C-alpha positions in Angstrom: 152.6 84.9 134.3 155.8 86.7 135.7 154.4 89.8 137.8 157.0 92.5 135.8 155.6 91.1 132.4 152.5 91.4 133.6 153.0 94.6 134.7 154.9 95.7 131.5 152.0 94.5 129.4 149.2 96.3 131.5 151.1 99.2 131.1 151.5 99.0 127.2 147.7 98.4 127.0 147.3 101.2 128.5 149.4 103.4 126.3 147.6 101.7 123.1 144.5 102.7 124.6 145.5 106.1 125.5 146.5 106.4 121.8 143.5 105.1 120.2 141.4 107.8 122.2 143.5 110.0 121.5 143.0 109.5 117.7 139.8 109.5 118.3 139.1 113.4 120.0 141.8 114.8 117.9 139.5 113.2 114.4 136.9 114.7 116.0 138.3 118.2 116.4 140.0 118.0 113.1 136.0 117.5 111.6 135.1 120.7 113.6 137.9 122.7 113.0 138.0 121.6 108.9 134.0 122.8 108.9 134.9 126.3 110.4 137.9 126.9 108.9 139.7 127.1 111.8 143.0 125.8 110.3 145.0 126.4 113.4 142.9 123.9 115.1 143.3 121.7 112.5 146.7 121.3 112.1 147.4 120.5 115.7 144.5 117.5 115.8 146.1 116.1 112.7 149.3 116.5 114.5 148.2 114.5 117.4 146.2 112.0 114.9 149.5 111.5 113.2 151.6 111.0 116.7 148.9 108.7 118.2 148.5 106.5 114.5 152.4 106.1 114.8 152.6 104.7 117.9 149.5 102.4 116.9 151.4 101.1 114.0 154.8 100.9 116.1 152.6 98.6 118.7 151.7 96.4 115.5 148.0 97.9 117.0 146.5 100.1 114.1 144.0 97.8 113.1 142.4 98.9 116.6 141.4 101.8 114.3 139.0 99.7 112.4 136.4 100.2 115.7 136.0 103.7 114.4 135.0 103.1 110.8 131.4 102.9 112.0 131.6 106.3 114.0 128.8 109.0 114.0 132.0 111.5 113.4 132.8 111.8 109.3 135.9 112.9 110.8 136.3 109.9 112.8 135.5 107.7 109.9 137.9 109.5 107.1 141.1 109.4 109.3 140.5 105.9 110.3 139.9 104.5 107.3 143.0 106.8 105.7 144.9 105.0 108.2 143.6 101.4 107.6 144.1 101.2 103.6 147.5 99.9 103.6 145.8 96.6 105.4 141.8 97.0 105.4 141.9 98.9 101.8 138.8 97.4 100.5 136.9 98.4 103.5 138.5 101.6 104.2 137.9 102.9 100.3 134.1 101.7 100.8 134.1 104.0 103.6 136.0 106.9 101.9 134.0 106.8 98.5 130.6 106.7 100.9 131.8 110.1 102.6 133.2 111.4 99.2 129.5 110.9 97.5 128.4 113.9 99.3 128.6 117.6 98.7 130.6 119.2 101.4 134.2 119.6 102.5 134.3 116.6 104.0 133.6 114.7 100.4 136.2 116.7 98.9 138.7 115.4 101.4 137.6 112.0 101.0 137.8 112.4 97.4 141.4 113.7 97.6 142.8 111.0 99.8 141.5 108.2 97.4 143.1 110.0 94.2 146.1 110.2 96.3 146.0 106.6 97.5 145.2 105.2 93.8 148.3 107.0 92.7 150.8 106.0 95.0 151.0 109.5 96.1 149.3 109.1 99.3 151.6 109.2 102.5 151.0 108.1 106.0 
């Protein structure tokens, strides 16, 4: 492989890994902020989630989020499932339905996400 092409490829992989890591970290922070009612932090975290997901989509790497569906963090599972609905609908819906069966703020979020997806009005 041409050294320059290899360098560009490696840089691209690093950026994808960074976007993945930022997505996960921001999803954790978003869940924590949601639980404590800190809407300012939740909004900041959402911006990072959306930006990271956008980059992963643009680089055809959004499928990487499927590794997060088994996360211990409910926030990570919700956000990963939400962004994976267009490509892994069945698995993503199972995750969201599992979370929706609870009785907390995250179950409400999951229910709303499912409803919007089923109505065709979920904007990603």
